[in-house]
FIDOBA-684367 format. One record per residue (C-alpha): x, y, z; residue number from 0; residue in three letters. Coordinates in Angstrom, 3 decimals, decimal comma, padded with zeros to 6 digits. Layout:
X | Y | Z | NUM | ALA
...
//
This chain:
-000,055 | -000,033 | -000,037 | 0 | MET
001,291 | 003,505 | -001,187 | 1 | LYS
001,912 | 005,443 | 002,072 | 2 | TYR
000,271 | 008,867 | 001,016 | 3 | ILE
-002,157 | 009,960 | 003,657 | 4 | TYR
-005,682 | 010,655 | 002,503 | 5 | ILE
-007,282 | 012,734 | 005,152 | 6 | THR
-010,798 | 013,453 | 005,385 | 7 | PRO
-010,316 | 016,834 | 006,603 | 8 | LEU
-012,999 | 019,083 | 006,427 | 9 | ALA
-015,120 | 016,742 | 004,495 | 10 | VAL
-016,141 | 014,198 | 007,030 | 11 | LEU
-015,734 | 016,811 | 009,846 | 12 | ALA
-018,972 | 018,036 | 008,201 | 13 | SER
-020,980 | 015,003 | 007,862 | 14 | LEU
-022,178 | 014,411 | 011,241 | 15 | THR
-023,103 | 016,944 | 013,801 | 16 | VAL
-021,856 | 014,473 | 016,702 | 17 | SER
-018,195 | 014,716 | 015,288 | 18 | LEU
-015,998 | 015,027 | 018,434 | 19 | SER
-013,882 | 018,441 | 018,779 | 20 | ALA
-010,699 | 016,322 | 018,961 | 21 | ASP
-011,026 | 014,880 | 015,359 | 22 | ALA
-011,585 | 018,270 | 014,331 | 23 | GLN
-008,692 | 019,865 | 015,777 | 24 | THR
-006,410 | 016,886 | 014,649 | 25 | ALA
-007,075 | 017,899 | 011,109 | 26 | ALA
-006,389 | 021,443 | 011,556 | 27 | ALA
-002,616 | 022,247 | 012,782 | 28 | TYR
-000,728 | 024,956 | 011,298 | 29 | THR
003,004 | 026,241 | 011,480 | 30 | GLY
004,441 | 027,867 | 014,320 | 31 | LYS
005,014 | 030,998 | 012,125 | 32 | LYS
001,274 | 031,078 | 011,293 | 33 | GLY
000,510 | 030,209 | 007,890 | 34 | LYS
003,477 | 030,068 | 005,465 | 35 | LEU
003,525 | 031,990 | 002,245 | 36 | THR
003,128 | 029,728 | -001,105 | 37 | GLU
006,801 | 030,011 | -001,821 | 38 | SER
007,818 | 028,935 | 001,595 | 39 | GLU
005,253 | 026,124 | 001,660 | 40 | LEU
006,642 | 024,834 | -001,683 | 41 | GLN
010,054 | 024,337 | -000,204 | 42 | ARG
009,582 | 024,298 | 003,577 | 43 | TRP
011,150 | 021,073 | 003,631 | 44 | SER
014,687 | 022,459 | 002,535 | 45 | HIS
014,323 | 025,194 | 004,788 | 46 | LEU
016,402 | 025,804 | 008,236 | 47 | ASP
014,970 | 025,568 | 011,639 | 48 | LEU
017,318 | 028,293 | 013,171 | 49 | ALA
016,997 | 030,646 | 010,096 | 50 | LYS
013,310 | 029,971 | 008,977 | 51 | ASP
011,472 | 028,521 | 012,182 | 52 | SER
010,336 | 025,754 | 009,961 | 53 | VAL
011,539 | 022,075 | 010,703 | 54 | PRO
013,030 | 021,707 | 007,210 | 55 | GLY
016,329 | 019,626 | 006,500 | 56 | MET
018,301 | 022,692 | 006,091 | 57 | SER
019,047 | 021,666 | 002,072 | 58 | VAL
019,370 | 025,051 | 000,914 | 59 | ASP
021,860 | 025,768 | 003,611 | 60 | LYS
023,911 | 022,710 | 002,568 | 61 | ALA
023,977 | 023,976 | -000,862 | 62 | TYR
025,108 | 027,511 | -000,071 | 63 | ALA
027,740 | 026,854 | 002,299 | 64 | GLU
028,979 | 023,360 | 001,861 | 65 | LEU
028,343 | 022,286 | -001,509 | 66 | LEU
028,809 | 025,134 | -003,841 | 67 | LYS
031,826 | 024,215 | -006,422 | 68 | GLY
032,128 | 020,593 | -005,534 | 69 | LYS
031,674 | 017,914 | -007,734 | 70 | LYS
030,026 | 014,773 | -006,763 | 71 | GLY
029,658 | 011,401 | -008,542 | 72 | VAL
026,520 | 010,270 | -009,960 | 73 | LYS
024,114 | 008,253 | -007,793 | 74 | VAL
021,501 | 005,949 | -008,888 | 75 | ILE
018,298 | 005,889 | -006,905 | 76 | VAL
015,843 | 002,848 | -007,269 | 77 | GLY
012,180 | 004,258 | -007,035 | 78 | ILE
010,433 | 001,105 | -006,204 | 79 | VAL
006,782 | 002,245 | -006,326 | 80 | ASP
003,562 | 002,785 | -008,661 | 81 | SER
005,656 | 003,894 | -011,527 | 82 | GLY
007,188 | 007,129 | -012,652 | 83 | VAL
006,249 | 009,472 | -015,298 | 84 | ASP
009,832 | 009,495 | -017,002 | 85 | ILE
008,538 | 012,064 | -019,630 | 86 | ASP
007,825 | 014,578 | -016,982 | 87 | HIS
009,442 | 018,081 | -017,848 | 88 | GLU
010,993 | 017,928 | -014,409 | 89 | ASP
012,138 | 014,498 | -014,311 | 90 | LEU
013,201 | 013,415 | -017,827 | 91 | LYS
016,736 | 014,789 | -017,633 | 92 | SER
017,569 | 012,704 | -014,459 | 93 | VAL
015,762 | 009,281 | -015,624 | 94 | VAL
018,450 | 006,414 | -015,471 | 95 | TRP
019,325 | 004,833 | -018,792 | 96 | THR
020,359 | 001,292 | -018,983 | 97 | ASN
023,325 | 001,978 | -021,478 | 98 | LYS
023,807 | -001,922 | -021,894 | 99 | LYS
020,204 | -002,236 | -023,672 | 100 | GLU
019,497 | -001,602 | -027,010 | 101 | ILE
016,152 | 000,185 | -027,041 | 102 | ALA
013,231 | -001,739 | -028,923 | 103 | GLY
015,142 | -004,504 | -030,324 | 104 | ASN
013,096 | -007,193 | -028,413 | 105 | GLY
016,516 | -008,639 | -027,004 | 106 | LYS
017,927 | -008,994 | -023,462 | 107 | ASP
021,227 | -007,223 | -024,431 | 108 | ASP
022,976 | -007,157 | -021,190 | 109 | ASP
021,786 | -010,641 | -020,185 | 110 | LYS
020,195 | -009,193 | -016,825 | 111 | ASN
017,045 | -011,289 | -017,249 | 112 | GLY
014,823 | -008,392 | -018,347 | 113 | PHE
014,228 | -007,348 | -022,490 | 114 | ILE
014,491 | -003,608 | -023,368 | 115 | ASP
014,707 | -002,498 | -019,672 | 116 | ASP
015,667 | 000,867 | -020,744 | 117 | ILE
014,627 | 003,047 | -017,754 | 118 | HIS
013,702 | 000,420 | -015,263 | 119 | GLY
011,227 | -002,490 | -015,026 | 120 | TRP
007,260 | -002,807 | -014,405 | 121 | ASN
006,732 | -005,905 | -012,275 | 122 | PHE
002,807 | -005,198 | -012,329 | 123 | LEU
002,832 | -005,513 | -016,311 | 124 | GLY
-000,854 | -003,902 | -017,043 | 125 | ASP
-002,344 | -004,449 | -013,237 | 126 | ALA
-003,120 | -001,239 | -011,678 | 127 | VAL
-005,870 | -001,943 | -008,452 | 128 | HIS
-005,160 | -004,743 | -006,107 | 129 | GLU
-006,730 | -006,212 | -002,849 | 130 | THR
-005,269 | -005,534 | 000,597 | 131 | LEU
-003,556 | -008,696 | 002,033 | 132 | GLU
-005,844 | -008,739 | 004,838 | 133 | MET
-008,442 | -009,565 | 001,921 | 134 | THR
-006,390 | -011,985 | 000,164 | 135 | ARG
-005,774 | -013,902 | 003,572 | 136 | ILE
-009,271 | -013,998 | 004,470 | 137 | VAL
-010,429 | -014,953 | 001,005 | 138 | LYS
-008,132 | -018,315 | 001,314 | 139 | LYS
-010,253 | -019,373 | 004,190 | 140 | GLY
-009,647 | -020,108 | 007,964 | 141 | ASP
-006,569 | -022,175 | 008,436 | 142 | ASP
-006,996 | -022,005 | 011,867 | 143 | GLY
-003,874 | -019,719 | 012,302 | 144 | SER
-003,691 | -016,608 | 014,425 | 145 | ALA
-002,723 | -014,430 | 011,165 | 146 | THR
-006,306 | -015,581 | 010,027 | 147 | TYR
-008,083 | -014,706 | 012,951 | 148 | LYS
-005,916 | -011,326 | 012,974 | 149 | SER
-006,709 | -010,522 | 009,461 | 150 | ALA
-010,235 | -011,288 | 009,678 | 151 | LEU
-010,870 | -008,961 | 012,528 | 152 | ALA
-008,791 | -006,023 | 010,710 | 153 | ALA
-010,937 | -006,932 | 007,503 | 154 | TYR
-014,103 | -006,875 | 009,337 | 155 | ASP
-013,242 | -003,402 | 010,957 | 156 | GLU
-012,086 | -002,001 | 007,841 | 157 | LYS
-014,857 | -003,019 | 005,460 | 158 | TYR
-017,279 | -001,847 | 008,232 | 159 | GLY
-015,529 | 001,724 | 008,368 | 160 | LYS
-015,504 | 002,107 | 004,423 | 161 | ALA
-019,169 | 001,261 | 004,320 | 162 | LEU
-019,735 | 004,124 | 007,080 | 163 | LYS
-017,761 | 006,485 | 005,072 | 164 | ASP
-019,461 | 005,644 | 001,811 | 165 | LYS
-022,696 | 006,514 | 003,325 | 166 | LYS
-021,160 | 009,724 | 004,622 | 167 | GLN
-019,872 | 010,705 | 001,598 | 168 | VAL
-022,986 | 009,898 | -000,189 | 169 | ASP
-024,948 | 012,262 | 002,321 | 170 | PHE
-022,502 | 014,941 | 001,776 | 171 | LEU
-023,006 | 014,939 | -001,964 | 172 | VAL
-026,860 | 014,740 | -001,770 | 173 | GLY
-026,590 | 017,912 | 000,767 | 174 | ALA
-024,619 | 019,628 | -002,083 | 175 | ASP
-027,074 | 018,662 | -004,769 | 176 | ASN
-029,832 | 019,863 | -002,656 | 177 | ALA
-028,343 | 023,222 | -002,130 | 178 | VAL
-027,590 | 023,749 | -005,921 | 179 | GLN
-031,028 | 022,824 | -006,757 | 180 | LYS
-032,562 | 025,119 | -004,339 | 181 | HIS
-030,167 | 028,216 | -005,343 | 182 | LEU
-030,376 | 027,505 | -009,145 | 183 | GLY
-026,981 | 027,296 | -009,537 | 184 | LYS
-023,641 | 025,195 | -009,189 | 185 | GLU
-021,366 | 027,339 | -007,314 | 186 | ASN
-022,400 | 029,167 | -004,128 | 187 | TYR
-020,896 | 030,973 | -001,106 | 188 | THR
-021,280 | 031,490 | 002,497 | 189 | ILE
-023,524 | 034,267 | 001,637 | 190 | GLU
-025,589 | 032,335 | -000,491 | 191 | ASP
-026,106 | 029,655 | 002,398 | 192 | LEU
-026,969 | 032,315 | 004,787 | 193 | ASN
-029,635 | 033,532 | 002,571 | 194 | GLY
-031,557 | 030,086 | 002,821 | 195 | ILE
-034,921 | 030,472 | 004,732 | 196 | VAL
-036,901 | 027,321 | 004,673 | 197 | THR
-038,931 | 024,922 | 006,808 | 198 | THR
-037,830 | 022,158 | 004,983 | 199 | ASP
-035,871 | 019,877 | 007,753 | 200 | PRO
-033,796 | 018,266 | 004,889 | 201 | ASP
-032,719 | 021,440 | 003,352 | 202 | LEU
-032,038 | 022,867 | 006,823 | 203 | THR
-029,898 | 020,097 | 007,182 | 204 | LYS
-028,106 | 020,474 | 003,821 | 205 | SER
-027,695 | 023,925 | 004,591 | 206 | LYS
-026,074 | 023,371 | 007,881 | 207 | ALA
-023,536 | 020,970 | 006,473 | 208 | VAL
-022,689 | 022,777 | 003,694 | 209 | MET
-022,227 | 026,039 | 005,739 | 210 | THR
-019,640 | 024,125 | 007,799 | 211 | ARG
-017,781 | 022,377 | 004,895 | 212 | ILE
-017,345 | 025,589 | 002,961 | 213 | LEU
-016,137 | 027,503 | 006,378 | 214 | THR
-013,460 | 024,669 | 006,678 | 215 | ASN
-012,590 | 023,551 | 003,171 | 216 | ALA
-013,447 | 026,762 | 001,534 | 217 | GLY
-014,445 | 026,872 | -002,269 | 218 | PRO
-012,328 | 023,948 | -003,433 | 219 | ALA
-014,420 | 021,660 | -000,980 | 220 | PHE
-015,667 | 019,429 | -004,007 | 221 | ARG
-011,942 | 018,382 | -005,074 | 222 | ASP
-011,612 | 017,043 | -001,379 | 223 | GLU
-014,927 | 015,204 | -001,436 | 224 | ILE
-014,113 | 013,796 | -004,957 | 225 | LYS
-010,615 | 012,716 | -003,549 | 226 | GLU
-011,946 | 010,936 | -000,573 | 227 | TYR
-014,827 | 009,806 | -002,172 | 228 | SER
-012,656 | 008,023 | -004,920 | 229 | ASP
-010,395 | 006,371 | -001,906 | 230 | TYR
-013,672 | 005,096 | -000,367 | 231 | VAL
-015,022 | 003,620 | -003,760 | 232 | ASP
-011,614 | 002,133 | -004,175 | 233 | GLY
-011,444 | 000,429 | -001,194 | 234 | GLN
-015,140 | -001,249 | -001,447 | 235 | LEU
-014,457 | -002,188 | -005,339 | 236 | LYS
-011,038 | -003,311 | -005,152 | 237 | TYR
-009,043 | -003,234 | -001,909 | 238 | ASN
-011,512 | -004,946 | 000,330 | 239 | LEU
-013,375 | -006,722 | -002,645 | 240 | ASN
-012,769 | -010,699 | -002,010 | 241 | LYS
-013,980 | -011,425 | -005,549 | 242 | ASP
-011,498 | -008,700 | -007,154 | 243 | PHE
-008,421 | -010,432 | -008,984 | 244 | ASP
-006,309 | -007,682 | -009,748 | 245 | GLY
-003,443 | -010,353 | -010,477 | 246 | ARG
-005,016 | -011,916 | -013,502 | 247 | LYS
-003,411 | -009,191 | -015,527 | 248 | ALA
000,094 | -010,124 | -014,527 | 249 | VAL
-000,202 | -013,714 | -015,486 | 250 | GLY
002,538 | -014,938 | -013,059 | 251 | ASP
002,467 | -017,291 | -010,047 | 252 | ASN
002,791 | -015,177 | -007,029 | 253 | VAL
003,416 | -018,171 | -004,989 | 254 | GLU
006,901 | -019,090 | -006,852 | 255 | ASP
009,558 | -016,661 | -006,472 | 256 | ILE
011,770 | -018,387 | -009,033 | 257 | LYS
008,747 | -017,327 | -011,576 | 258 | ASN
010,655 | -014,327 | -012,717 | 259 | THR
009,702 | -013,829 | -016,382 | 260 | LYS
006,653 | -011,488 | -016,251 | 261 | TYR
006,077 | -007,910 | -016,277 | 262 | GLY
007,105 | -005,407 | -019,147 | 263 | ASN
009,420 | -002,299 | -019,388 | 264 | ASN
006,731 | 000,429 | -019,388 | 265 | ILE
007,731 | 001,809 | -016,191 | 266 | VAL
004,746 | 004,291 | -015,638 | 267 | TYR
002,370 | 001,401 | -016,247 | 268 | GLY
-000,755 | 001,401 | -018,500 | 269 | PRO
-002,082 | 004,912 | -017,483 | 270 | ASP
000,493 | 007,567 | -016,500 | 271 | LYS
-002,036 | 008,915 | -014,052 | 272 | GLU
-001,937 | 006,011 | -011,637 | 273 | GLU
001,689 | 006,388 | -011,488 | 274 | ALA
000,936 | 009,789 | -009,438 | 275 | LEU
002,510 | 008,473 | -006,337 | 276 | HIS
005,775 | 007,307 | -007,690 | 277 | GLY
006,297 | 010,479 | -009,904 | 278 | THR
005,521 | 012,600 | -006,780 | 279 | HIS
008,074 | 010,509 | -004,805 | 280 | VAL
010,895 | 010,751 | -007,706 | 281 | ALA
010,297 | 014,424 | -007,592 | 282 | GLY
010,952 | 015,054 | -003,931 | 283 | ILE
014,258 | 013,295 | -004,748 | 284 | ILE
015,408 | 014,491 | -007,867 | 285 | ALA
013,214 | 017,215 | -009,664 | 286 | GLN
015,785 | 019,672 | -011,210 | 287 | VAL
016,976 | 022,199 | -008,757 | 288 | ARG
016,837 | 025,846 | -009,797 | 289 | GLY
014,952 | 025,459 | -013,295 | 290 | ASN
012,362 | 027,820 | -012,197 | 291 | GLY
009,791 | 025,144 | -012,905 | 292 | ILE
007,593 | 022,897 | -010,112 | 293 | GLY
009,777 | 022,438 | -007,045 | 294 | GLY
013,287 | 021,542 | -006,337 | 295 | ASP
014,689 | 018,247 | -005,690 | 296 | GLY
016,954 | 017,436 | -002,662 | 297 | VAL
019,572 | 015,816 | -004,684 | 298 | ALA
021,339 | 017,438 | -007,713 | 299 | ASP
023,619 | 014,681 | -008,936 | 300 | ASN
021,263 | 011,534 | -009,109 | 301 | VAL
019,476 | 009,351 | -011,933 | 302 | GLU
016,048 | 007,994 | -011,190 | 303 | ILE
015,428 | 004,347 | -011,759 | 304 | MET
011,764 | 003,290 | -011,975 | 305 | ALA
010,760 | 000,029 | -010,787 | 306 | VAL
007,115 | -000,529 | -010,589 | 307 | ARG
005,938 | -002,971 | -008,060 | 308 | ALA
003,478 | -001,276 | -006,000 | 309 | VAL
-000,538 | -001,165 | -006,947 | 310 | PRO
-003,426 | 000,491 | -005,719 | 311 | ASP
-003,822 | -001,753 | -002,916 | 312 | GLY
-001,211 | -004,197 | -001,317 | 313 | ASP
001,991 | -004,973 | -002,980 | 314 | GLU
003,085 | -008,718 | -003,112 | 315 | TYR
005,927 | -009,796 | -001,436 | 316 | ASP
007,470 | -011,441 | -004,560 | 317 | LYS
007,268 | -008,334 | -006,609 | 318 | ASP
008,976 | -006,192 | -003,762 | 319 | ILE
011,785 | -008,997 | -003,140 | 320 | ALA
012,199 | -009,001 | -007,231 | 321 | LEU
012,138 | -005,213 | -007,365 | 322 | ALA
014,765 | -004,714 | -004,880 | 323 | ILE
017,019 | -007,180 | -006,439 | 324 | ARG
016,721 | -005,636 | -009,698 | 325 | TYR
017,526 | -002,081 | -008,493 | 326 | ALA
020,605 | -003,579 | -006,656 | 327 | VAL
021,770 | -005,457 | -009,635 | 328 | ASP
021,403 | -002,820 | -012,125 | 329 | ASN
023,695 | -000,160 | -010,061 | 330 | GLY
021,068 | 001,440 | -007,505 | 331 | ALA
023,084 | 002,733 | -004,154 | 332 | LYS
020,092 | 004,113 | -002,262 | 333 | VAL
016,511 | 002,428 | -002,985 | 334 | ILE
013,293 | 004,581 | -001,655 | 335 | ASN
010,562 | 002,164 | -000,689 | 336 | GLY
007,358 | 004,514 | 000,301 | 337 | SER
004,956 | 001,537 | 001,019 | 338 | PHE
004,234 | -001,047 | 003,233 | 339 | GLY
001,137 | -003,382 | 004,790 | 340 | LYS
000,263 | -005,075 | 008,264 | 341 | SER
000,535 | -008,780 | 006,946 | 342 | TYR
003,554 | -010,396 | 004,938 | 343 | SER
003,081 | -013,854 | 004,145 | 344 | PRO
006,250 | -014,239 | 002,207 | 345 | HIS
008,268 | -011,667 | 004,254 | 346 | LYS
011,302 | -013,955 | 003,932 | 347 | GLN
011,591 | -013,208 | 000,636 | 348 | TRP
011,770 | -009,659 | 000,971 | 349 | VAL
014,012 | -010,286 | 004,316 | 350 | PHE
016,517 | -011,924 | 001,883 | 351 | ASP
016,392 | -009,230 | -000,853 | 352 | ALA
017,307 | -006,624 | 001,755 | 353 | ILE
020,317 | -008,820 | 003,068 | 354 | LYS
021,233 | -008,925 | -000,573 | 355 | TYR
021,275 | -005,196 | -000,858 | 356 | ALA
023,223 | -004,992 | 002,291 | 357 | GLU
025,633 | -007,191 | 000,868 | 358 | LYS
025,827 | -005,281 | -002,050 | 359 | LYS
026,522 | -002,174 | -000,042 | 360 | ASP
022,862 | -000,205 | -000,855 | 361 | VAL
020,965 | 001,652 | 001,475 | 362 | LEU
016,980 | 000,926 | 001,646 | 363 | PHE
015,063 | 003,774 | 002,786 | 364 | VAL
011,177 | 002,918 | 003,922 | 365 | HIS
008,244 | 004,633 | 005,174 | 366 | ALA
007,152 | 004,173 | 008,503 | 367 | ALA
003,272 | 004,293 | 007,564 | 368 | GLY
000,426 | 006,289 | 008,067 | 369 | ASN
-001,669 | 005,003 | 010,699 | 370 | ASP
-000,599 | 007,021 | 013,800 | 371 | GLY
000,414 | 003,802 | 015,519 | 372 | ASN
003,151 | 002,472 | 017,690 | 373 | ASN
004,684 | -000,072 | 015,427 | 374 | ILE
006,761 | -001,489 | 017,932 | 375 | ASP
003,593 | -003,196 | 019,287 | 376 | LEU
003,100 | -006,688 | 017,247 | 377 | PRO
-000,441 | -005,753 | 016,351 | 378 | GLU
000,727 | -002,702 | 014,547 | 379 | ASN
003,433 | -004,308 | 012,612 | 380 | ALA
004,629 | -002,648 | 009,120 | 381 | ASN
005,990 | -004,712 | 006,562 | 382 | PHE
008,587 | -004,791 | 005,422 | 383 | PRO
011,128 | -004,223 | 008,055 | 384 | ASN
014,627 | -005,133 | 009,328 | 385 | ASP
013,750 | -007,501 | 012,196 | 386 | SER
012,111 | -010,940 | 012,046 | 387 | ALA
011,722 | -010,857 | 016,263 | 388 | ASP
011,387 | -007,195 | 016,723 | 389 | ASN
014,493 | -007,166 | 019,130 | 390 | THR
017,494 | -007,612 | 016,755 | 391 | LYS
017,818 | -006,058 | 013,361 | 392 | GLU
019,291 | -008,685 | 010,797 | 393 | PHE
020,508 | -005,792 | 008,397 | 394 | ALA
022,266 | -002,742 | 008,765 | 395 | SER
021,082 | -000,873 | 005,548 | 396 | ASN
017,535 | -000,367 | 006,407 | 397 | VAL
016,441 | 003,291 | 007,724 | 398 | LEU
012,793 | 003,637 | 008,363 | 399 | THR
011,230 | 007,202 | 008,300 | 400 | VAL
008,479 | 008,915 | 009,966 | 401 | GLY
007,048 | 012,276 | 009,038 | 402 | ALA
007,083 | 015,749 | 010,255 | 403 | LEU
004,803 | 018,686 | 009,548 | 404 | ASN
005,878 | 022,472 | 009,134 | 405 | ASN
005,034 | 023,387 | 012,660 | 406 | GLN
007,946 | 022,953 | 015,015 | 407 | TYR
006,694 | 022,433 | 018,620 | 408 | GLY
005,407 | 019,275 | 020,571 | 409 | ASP
003,061 | 018,686 | 017,702 | 410 | SER
006,001 | 018,715 | 014,981 | 411 | VAL
005,368 | 014,861 | 014,497 | 412 | ILE
002,614 | 014,333 | 011,715 | 413 | ALA
-000,739 | 013,146 | 013,266 | 414 | PRO
-000,738 | 010,310 | 010,825 | 415 | PHE
002,771 | 009,214 | 011,273 | 416 | SER
003,651 | 005,809 | 012,903 | 417 | ASN
006,571 | 005,827 | 015,707 | 418 | TYR
008,510 | 003,326 | 017,699 | 419 | GLY
011,841 | 003,424 | 019,586 | 420 | THR
012,901 | 000,184 | 017,783 | 421 | PHE
011,085 | 000,132 | 014,326 | 422 | ASN
011,316 | 003,735 | 013,418 | 423 | VAL
014,944 | 005,279 | 012,971 | 424 | ASP
014,465 | 009,064 | 012,203 | 425 | VAL
011,670 | 011,401 | 011,133 | 426 | PHE
011,828 | 014,005 | 008,128 | 427 | ALA
009,515 | 016,367 | 006,403 | 428 | PRO
006,048 | 014,532 | 005,061 | 429 | GLY
003,252 | 016,940 | 005,125 | 430 | ASP
002,338 | 019,058 | 002,434 | 431 | GLU
005,232 | 018,144 | -000,044 | 432 | ILE
005,289 | 019,967 | -003,205 | 433 | TYR
006,446 | 017,737 | -006,169 | 434 | ALA
006,018 | 016,271 | -009,491 | 435 | THR
002,984 | 014,413 | -010,698 | 436 | ILE
002,297 | 012,775 | -013,846 | 437 | PRO
001,824 | 014,721 | -017,294 | 438 | ASN
003,803 | 018,031 | -016,123 | 439 | ASN
001,872 | 018,896 | -013,199 | 440 | LYS
002,686 | 019,491 | -009,598 | 441 | TYR
000,881 | 018,972 | -006,104 | 442 | LYS
001,101 | 018,899 | -002,548 | 443 | TYR
000,808 | 015,518 | -001,054 | 444 | LEU
001,590 | 014,000 | 002,475 | 445 | GLN
002,546 | 011,014 | 004,224 | 446 | GLY
005,440 | 009,034 | 005,316 | 447 | THR
005,679 | 008,208 | 001,429 | 448 | SER
007,008 | 011,657 | 001,503 | 449 | MET
009,092 | 011,508 | 004,309 | 450 | ALA
010,969 | 008,607 | 003,021 | 451 | SER
012,195 | 010,409 | -000,210 | 452 | PRO
013,022 | 013,495 | 001,507 | 453 | ASN
015,131 | 011,370 | 003,464 | 454 | THR
016,406 | 009,172 | 000,506 | 455 | ALA
017,435 | 012,335 | -001,180 | 456 | GLY
019,655 | 013,243 | 001,759 | 457 | VAL
021,365 | 009,882 | 001,473 | 458 | ALA
022,036 | 010,227 | -002,192 | 459 | ALA
023,862 | 013,556 | -001,439 | 460 | LEU
026,043 | 011,810 | 000,834 | 461 | ILE
026,674 | 009,081 | -001,406 | 462 | ARG
027,298 | 011,382 | -004,187 | 463 | SER
029,786 | 013,761 | -002,218 | 464 | TYR
031,409 | 011,020 | -000,123 | 465 | TYR
031,211 | 007,760 | -002,055 | 466 | PRO
033,516 | 005,993 | 000,024 | 467 | LYS
031,160 | 005,751 | 002,938 | 468 | LEU
029,042 | 002,521 | 003,420 | 469 | SER
025,422 | 001,979 | 003,555 | 470 | ALA
025,930 | 001,471 | 006,886 | 471 | LYS
027,764 | 004,585 | 007,560 | 472 | GLN
025,244 | 006,693 | 005,708 | 473 | VAL
022,689 | 005,199 | 007,920 | 474 | LYS
024,056 | 006,012 | 010,954 | 475 | GLN
025,033 | 009,501 | 009,864 | 476 | ILE
021,440 | 010,329 | 009,098 | 477 | LEU
020,455 | 009,057 | 012,321 | 478 | MET
023,301 | 010,754 | 014,507 | 479 | ASP
023,628 | 014,123 | 012,689 | 480 | SER
019,725 | 015,196 | 012,851 | 481 | GLY
018,264 | 017,936 | 014,743 | 482 | THR
016,701 | 016,788 | 017,949 | 483 | PRO
012,796 | 016,717 | 018,398 | 484 | LEU
011,353 | 018,620 | 021,215 | 485 | PRO
011,814 | 017,029 | 024,414 | 486 | ALA
007,837 | 016,381 | 024,800 | 487 | ASP
005,939 | 015,571 | 021,608 | 488 | VAL
002,350 | 014,227 | 020,765 | 489 | VAL
001,452 | 011,333 | 018,411 | 490 | VAL
-001,145 | 009,647 | 017,061 | 491 | GLY
-004,006 | 010,598 | 014,601 | 492 | GLU
-006,159 | 012,572 | 017,397 | 493 | LYS
-002,557 | 013,891 | 018,782 | 494 | GLN
-003,599 | 012,651 | 022,254 | 495 | ASP
-000,639 | 010,764 | 023,199 | 496 | VAL
001,959 | 012,651 | 025,199 | 497 | ASN
005,279 | 011,186 | 024,841 | 498 | VAL
009,158 | 012,048 | 025,464 | 499 | LYS
010,665 | 012,452 | 022,110 | 500 | SER
012,970 | 009,365 | 022,903 | 501 | ASP
010,125 | 007,305 | 022,690 | 502 | ARG
009,352 | 007,987 | 019,227 | 503 | THR
012,072 | 006,730 | 017,122 | 504 | SER
015,667 | 005,390 | 017,680 | 505 | LYS
017,422 | 008,602 | 017,242 | 506 | SER
014,559 | 010,919 | 018,270 | 507 | ALA
015,897 | 013,290 | 015,651 | 508 | LYS
014,838 | 014,995 | 012,324 | 509 | MET
017,153 | 014,631 | 009,169 | 510 | VAL
019,159 | 017,648 | 008,701 | 511 | ASN
021,184 | 017,443 | 005,304 | 512 | ALA
023,782 | 020,134 | 006,385 | 513 | TYR
024,590 | 018,363 | 009,647 | 514 | ASN
024,655 | 015,265 | 007,781 | 515 | ALA
027,249 | 016,478 | 004,965 | 516 | LEU
029,288 | 018,072 | 008,156 | 517 | LEU
029,687 | 014,695 | 009,809 | 518 | MET
029,916 | 012,718 | 006,569 | 519 | ALA
033,096 | 014,878 | 005,929 | 520 | GLU
034,601 | 014,281 | 009,143 | 521 | LYS
033,835 | 010,584 | 008,814 | 522 | MET
035,108 | 010,073 | 005,302 | 523 | SER
038,655 | 011,743 | 006,809 | 524 | ARG
038,830 | 009,164 | 009,327 | 525 | LYS
//
């Protein structure tokens, strides 16, 4: 599952009169300086806490004071994701090209097992939508295992919530339509709503709901409604639908890790728009700096290798394991994994791939997840991870990243971000991150999916300018050099859990590019 956070925001806050004040507050936080300007918001993750009062990664400061005039080596970053729009105006110049392969000749020129893999590989073929792993487990039937019981309970809860959300969204659409019909126009304002005088109880209710939503969400409320409605519909139609078979289009045997001859070389998939998540992730890392269009990537000397393995739903362990191995074998030194799930039937395949990456000195940066949970607890497990027993890491090359928002203070950890002293290593900007999306467009997105590539970008910077440092050393630098979190923070979706910052992650720190490069300089001299 892609770790982008689809928040109900003002939409669901307006659906029921009984919605708690806590839930409304959780969706309406602002930065310490008040509302950031548009230019600040577009690059807040690159700003500096001391200079700008924003908990960014000091990327701009690093370029201005440490990297000016320096030359680094090219670093390939593998993007294991939903696909990447390699034709995007702000990405096409940084896309990896397999120089050992001759385009379009239908041959595996470099003998790596993949025909015409010019810019990466698409392990999903024409598949787009997929079920969740819990759905697949429940569909197989009761085998008497604890995993089945857990998956069934989780499925029933998630399916029930999706039905409730669907009902609420439909009610909201109905309220909007009722107001439009009464006013005789599609677009209306708060003043128009205030002017409605009626004894019709249904219209009175619709007026109250739409007044609240326009007050909270503004005139673009229908975009929010559609986004959340599409999310809920997708859950019911695909993710939680036990009768849906998304894998049929791929044509492989998902239970056989040795069955590797599948997929194709169209790295954005059958529809570029469906590669939104991976294109955004790629942009955070590598969109061209200083070209006057869109935003700026963190790293300036990288090539993006697109490896499509994450559908709209839960990824298969087989695809992730093979995707990691593909990226490693074709030269990636950093791999970003902005995905994850709660159940992993073939987790050992992925563990073995991670250990293979470790052996080849490749850093795997992974998103912590968006449930607002303590993932140290077994019931909140987030796969893949780097521990089989939740007590000892089996690899030294995995960095798990939680998300920050742009307000420094006790609420600096984004409400959706998972946390944990063992299974989360560090935090990075992940809320309202501006980057590329398909077809030469740009958008703000949020999630640990955005925090992970911000971190991967800094990792790529280190590996570019200090290439002799190992993946293990780069991981340690990113953790040790970070800016400390405030001593006391709140975590969880309702921001109702108060903890000491050292209970949120191993490092209790926020990634800082400037400090990381200084530490890398010192370590490389040693």
